[in-house]
N, C-alpha and C positions, 0 to 999 in steps of 0.2 A: 382843656384840657382835650376832650372827648369829639369836642367839635371844632378843634386845629387839627386835631389828628385826622378827621373826617375830610377836612379840606385837603389833602395833600395827601388823600386814599386815591388811588386811582381809575378806582371804581367806579367812587360816587364822583371825580372830576369825569370821566367816562360816560354818564350816568349825564351830568346837565351838559356836558358836548351834543350829543344825541339830542335832546329834549330839546335846546337852541336850536339843535339844526334844523329837527321837524318842528318846529312848533315856527319858524319864519317857513319853510317848506307850505307849512298850514296857511300862515297868512297870508301866502303870494295865491294860492287855491283860492281861497276866499276872492280874494281884490277879484282875480280873471273870472272865479263864478260872478261874483257880483256884476262884470263889468262887461262881460261877455252871451250871460245865459240874463240875470234876473233882472236887469236895465229893456234890453231888448226886450226880455216877456213882457216887462211892465209897462213899454209903450205898447205894445201890441194889444195889451187888457185895457187900457185904458182907449185905445182907438174903437176897439171891439165892441169896450161899454158905450163908448158917445157914440154907435150908430144904434146902438139898442134903441137908446134912448130917444135919436131919433125917430128907430120907425116906432117905441113905443105911443109918441106921440100922435106921430101919423093913425097910428093905427084907435085911439084916442075920440077921435073923430068921426069915426063908423060904429062906435058903440052909444047905448041911450043910456043916460047920467045916471041910471044903476048899476049900469055894465061897468062906467067909467066906475064908481066909486068901488065896486067887488073890484075892482082888477085892482087899485089902488090900493086898495086894506089887503089884500092879496101878498104884490108887493114888497110892501112897506112891512109884513109878519117877516118876509123873508131875510128882510134887510134886520129886522130884529135880532134873527134865529143868529144870523151873522153876528152882528154887534156883540151879540155873550159868549158866541166862541173867542172872538178877538178880546175878548175881557180876562182872555187865560194868559195869566202874570208871566212875560217870556223867560229866559237863562238870566238872569243879572246880568253877565258881562258882554252879550249880547247884546239886551234890550235899547244901546246908542247906538248900537248897526244899524238895527230894525228902524229903530226912527228915522234914521234919517233916510232910511228906503220907502219908510210907510208915506215922508215929508216926497219925495222927489215925486215917488207912482201919484201923488195929488194933485200937485202942481202939473202933472204931465197931463193928467185928465181933465181938470179948470181949464188947461188951453185947448185940448180940444172939447170939449163943451161949447167952451167961449164960440169955437170957430164955427160951430153949427149952432149959432144964434142960441141956445139953453143954458138960461142962468143958475150959477149953481153955488152953494155957499157953502163952508165946512166947517162944522162944532165939535168942542169937545168934552165926550163925556168923561164920568168918573172913572179912576183907573189910568185915564191918559186915550183912550180909543176916540181916534177921530170918525167921525159919521156927515158925509156928503147928505146934503139937503136940496133936491135939485124942483123949482115949481114949474108945471106944464099950464099954461093957459091954453082951456078950450072952451071956448063957448062961452069968454066971459069968467067961465068958471075958475079958480086955479086951483091946482088938485098937487100937491107938495109927496117926493116920491124919498122916500131913506135909507139911503145905499150902505147902509152903515161903514161898519169900520173895514173898508177893504183892503185887505193887503195879500199880494200876491202873495202865494206860498213862504209866511210868516212862521207858518207853526210845524210845517215837514221839514224847512231848514232850520231852524234853532234842534231840533230831533238829528240829523243831517249831523250837524257839524256836532256838537255836543258825542252820539259816536265816533264820529272818527278821532272827536279829539282824545278821548279812551284810548279807542285801537290805538295810536299811535303813542298815546304814553308806555301800553304794554307793552308794545313793540320796541320801545326807546329800553324800557327795563331790562327781557330779553337777549337784544343785540347787546347791553352793557356786560350780561352776562355773561352771553356766550365769545362777549370779544376779551372780558378780562379773567376767563376761566382757559383761554390761548396765549395767552401773556402773563400769568400771576402762575401757572405750573410751572413751565422753565424757570421763573423769578426765585418763585419757592425754593428749588433745588439749587442754583444759585445761590440762595442763601445758603441754605442747610452745608454745602459743599465748602464755603468759608468760614465760616463757623467750626468745618472737622480744622481745614487750614489755621485759621486761628488758635484753634485748642491744640494744636502740633500734631496733628495726626493727616495722612494723606486719604485725600477724599478716593470716591469712584469714580471715573471720568463720567463729563455730563455726556447723555447723547446729543450728539449734530446733527437736528432733525427741525423741523418744524420752517418756521417763517423765514429770511436768508437773514434778517437781524439779529433775532435770537441763533440761529444757527452758529452767526459768526462768533457771538459775545461765548456760548459755552467754546465755541473751537480756539478763542483767546486765552480763557479761562484755565482750560483743559493743557492748552500749552505753558500759562502759566505754574500752575499746580505741578506741572511735569520737572522746570526748569526752576522750582524752589526745592524742588524735594532734592533732584540733583546734587543742588545746592551744599544744602544739610548734607547728605548723603558724601559730600565734597568734605567736609567742615568738618562732621564726623569723623574720618578716618582720618582728615590732617594730627586731628588733633591727637586721636587716637596714637597714631604710628607716635605723636614726636613725645609723647607719655610714654609711650611704653618703649622707646630708645633712652628719656631720660632714666627712667628708673637704675639701668644701670650704670652708669655712673656717678647718682647722685651714692647707692647700694655704698660702692667704693670709697666715695668720699667721705660718708659717715664712716668708715671703718677706717682711714686713715684717719682721721681726728679721734677716731675714741682709742689708738693705737698710740698714738702723738702728744695723747694729752698727757702723758707724766712727764714727757721731755717737753714741756710748754707752761706758762704762767696758764696757773686753772682761770683765770678770766676769760682767757685767749680763748681756750680747751671750749670751754661750757660756748661761748659764743660761736663758737664754727660746729659746735656738733645743734647749738637751734637751731642755724640759718641752712644747715640741712636738712631739718625735719619738717624747717617753715617752705623751705624748697620741692620738699615729698609729698608736703600736703598739698601745693597748689595742684604736684602733680596730677597727684589723687582726684580732685577737684576738676580736674580736666578731664579725666575718667570716666568720673561721675557723672557731666554732662553731656558726654557722648552715651555714654549707658540711658541718660532718661531721654536723652535723641532717640536709639534704639527701642522704645515701650517693651518692656521686656514682657511677657503673658501673665495677666493675673493668676493667684491661688488662693485658696481656702485660709483665710489665716486669721487665730486672733489677736483682736487690736492691741490688748491692754497688753499681750506676752511680745510685741514685733515692739510698742512705745520702752518697757522694762531691755530689751534687747541693744536697741536704742542708746539706751542710756550708757550700760556696759562700755557702749561704745566712744562713748566722748569721751574727752580729756580727764574729767574735773566731774565724775557721776558720785561721786560723795558730796557735791554740794552743791547738788538739784534736786529738790522736794518733788515724790512721779505720786501722779494723785490720779486712780483707774478705776474709769466710772464706764466704758463700755461694754462692757460682763463679759462673761465670755461664749458668743456665741463667734464660728464662724464666720467670714466674710472675706468679701471675694475683692483681693489686694494685688495691688502689683508689691508685691512685701518687698523685698532687696532696694528695687526705687525708690517709696517711702520711709525704711528704716536712712536711707542715706539720707531723705530731707528732713528727718526725725532730730538729724546727728546735724546735721548745720544748722537747724533752725536754732536746737542748744547752744552749739558752737558760739554761733553769731549772738546770743544773749552774754554768755560767760566773758566772752573775750568786747562788746561793745557798748552791754546793761552792767548792772548793777542788781546782788541779789539783793531778798531772797529770788532763787531763777529754779520756778517751776514750771515743771511736765504733766498734763493732763490729757487725759482723752475720754473723751465721753460718744452718746449716739441717743437719739430720739425725733420724733417726726420725722420719721426719710431720711434724716443725714447723719455722717458719721463725724468727727473732726477730733484731731488733734491741738494743744493750744499749747504753746511758749511763752512764758508771761516772766517778764523783769521789772527789775527797779532804776532802771537807763533813763538816760536824757530820749528816750522816742524817738521817732519819726514824723517830720513835719507832713504833713497831708499831700502838701504837693507834690513833695519825694518819693511817694511809694511807689507808682507805677514806673518810674523811672528809676529805683533800684533794686526793681525788678527782671529790667533789659540787660543782656549780657555784658558782663563786664563795665558796669556800673556800681562804683563806689560813693558812700556820703562826703562829705564834708570833714567828716571830723580824722580820714583812715589819711587821707594826707597825702603826701607826693609819694611817700615811701615808704607806708602802712601797708599791712597787713592784706594779705587778701586776695586774692581774684578778680573778685565783682560777681566772680557768676551762683554765691549759697544761693540767693533767696530765686535767681534764673532756675539753679537746677528744682528747686521745690515749685516754684509754678510753671514748671511744666509737669512733674509728676504730679501737683493738684487734677492740672487741664488733663492728665492722661485716666485722672479717677473721671471725670466730668465733671471737677469740680473748681475749687477758686484758691487761691492765699493770701488774708485780708489780713492788713500792718493795723492794728487798732489801738489805739490810746488808750491806759490803762486809767483805770481811778484811781487817785489816788497818785499819779505819777508811772511811770514806765511805759513798757510797750507790750502786746499780746503780739504773740504773731499767730496768726488761725490757720487753720487748711484744712478744708470743711468739703465732703464732696458727698454725694447720692447714697445713703448706705444700703447696703448689695448679701443681705443677709441667706449662707448658703445652708438652706435645708438639710437634716440631717438626715443620712441614709441615701 
C-alpha cells in the first residue's frame, strides 16, 4: 500500500519525470560529445602518434646501438606507467562505452600505422587493458616498442560524466521539490476547504493567485462554495418559514381535537390528537434541521448533565437506562444542538428498536462520545451512509411511516459541527449502537 500511494504521489511522479528528461538529455549530450569531440580527437591523436612513431624510426637510424636500446627502454617504461594507470577500474556502467571507444581508437591507430609501413599488434593484459606493440627494424635489429593502453580521455571522461550525473540528479530533486511546493500549497488549501464544506461549514475564500490553472480552480471553487452557501441559506429559510407557519394551524387543530373529544368516538379523537402530535413532531424536526445548519456557537457545558436533560425531553424517559461516564469537567459544546441530536437518537431507538434502550456518555484518549444502544433489528452496513442523508428513511418505515427522514441527518450535522462523526454500529448480541463521537475539548477552570 505505501508503494502504491507513492506511485500516485505528485511529488514522486514529478521526480521520475524530471529524472527521465534529464537522463535523456544526458544521453543526447554524451552521444554528441562522443561523435563531435572524442571521435575527431581520437583520430587526431592516432594520426599524431603514427607520425611520432615514423619519426622515432627515422631517429633510431642516427643513434648508436647502445643509445637505441636506452631510448627504447625509456619509451617502454613510459608505456608501462601508462598501462598501470589504464588498469584503474572504470565506472561499471560506463565500461561498455569506454571499451567501445578504446577499440575504435585502436582500429584508427592501426590503420594509420599500416599506411606508414609500421607493423603493429595488439595484446590484452590482465584487467582487460589492451597494449599496442610496434616492431621497428633498424640495421637488421628489431626493437619492440610498447605503447601501453593508450585510451584518450578515459579517466577524465568517466569522472566528468559521474559529476554531471550526480549534479543533474540533485538539480532534478531540487526542481521537483520547488514545483511540488508551488502546486501542492494551493491544492492543500483546496483540500482543507473541501473538508470544511463536507463538514457543513463555510470555508474562507481561497486566494485566487498563482499560475492561471491554479487561480482558475480557486476561483471556480470559491464560486461553487458561495453558491452552495446561498442554496443552504435559502433551504434553511424556506424550511424555517414553512415550519413556523405550520405551527399555528397545528396548534388550532390540536385544540379543536381536544375540545371535540367529548362529542366523538374516543378512538377517533385519540387518532386525531396523535396525528396532530405527529405533524407537530415533523415540523419540529424541520426546525431542528435548519438550526443544525445555522451552527449555534459552542459553550461550556457538562456532558453528563446535557445527556440527562436530553433524556427528560424524550417521550418515554422512564424506559431508557442512563449510564454517565464523561465526568463533571466542563466541555466546549454546541449544547442545544447536541441535546436535540441525543433526543433524536433516543427517539429513533424507541421507535425503531427494542428495549432495553441505553443512553451512555464517556470520554477518554482525547475523544468524548454519546451512545444510544438498543436491541432492535439494527441497520445493514450498506444502508448506513444512505440513512444519514436528509429525507432518507429505512425500508421498515414504509410509505406512510412516521418520521421525515431528517433525524440522523440532524445528528450527523451536529457531529460534524463538533469535528466528529456519527457511527451506526452493530451491537454485540444483536441490536444497534448509535455512537456520536468528537474530539474532546475540556474548558480550563478559571
